[in-house]
C-alpha positions in Angstrom: 0.0 0.0 0.0 1.4 3.4 -1.0 0.2 6.9 -1.4 0.0 6.3 -5.1 -2.8 3.6 -4.8 -4.7 4.8 -1.7 -8.3 5.6 -3.0 -9.6 6.8 0.4 -10.9 10.4 0.6 -8.6 11.0 3.5 -5.5 10.0 1.5 -3.9 7.8 4.2 -4.0 4.3 5.4 -2.6 2.5 8.5 -1.4 -0.1 6.1 0.8 2.2 4.1 4.1 0.4 3.4 2.5 -3.0 3.9 2.7 -5.6 1.0 -0.3 -7.9 0.6 -0.4 -11.1 -1.5 -3.8 -10.1 -2.8 -5.7 -7.0 -4.1 -9.3 -5.6 -4.1 -11.0 -6.3 -7.4 -14.6 -5.5 -6.5 -16.4 -3.5 -3.9 -20.1 -3.5 -3.1 -21.9 -0.6 -1.5 -25.4 -1.3 -0.2 -25.6 -4.2 -2.6 -24.5 -2.1 -5.6 -21.2 -2.9 -7.4 -19.3 0.3 -6.9 -15.8 -0.7 -7.9 -14.7 -3.3 -10.4 -11.1 -3.8 -11.4 -10.0 -0.1 -11.2 -13.3 1.4 -12.4 -15.8 3.3 -10.2 -19.5 3.5 -10.6 -20.5 6.4 -8.4 -24.3 6.4 -9.4 -25.1 5.1 -5.9 -23.0 6.3 -2.9 -22.7 5.0 0.6 -23.8 6.9 3.6 -21.8 8.5 6.3 -21.6 6.4 9.5 -22.9 8.0 12.6 -22.1 6.7 16.1 -23.9 7.3 19.3 -21.0 7.7 21.7 -23.1 8.1 24.9 
């Protein structure tokens, strides 16, 4: 994982510098295929998570 391949909006990862034997090829958001082999479909977006910290 490097800054060149991080796709998070925050642009950082706790895994930066880690080498994995596999890679993400597909990502589903609410049952919708949002990422497939390097291509995004942003026609349906996820929702921000809210936490009750009380």
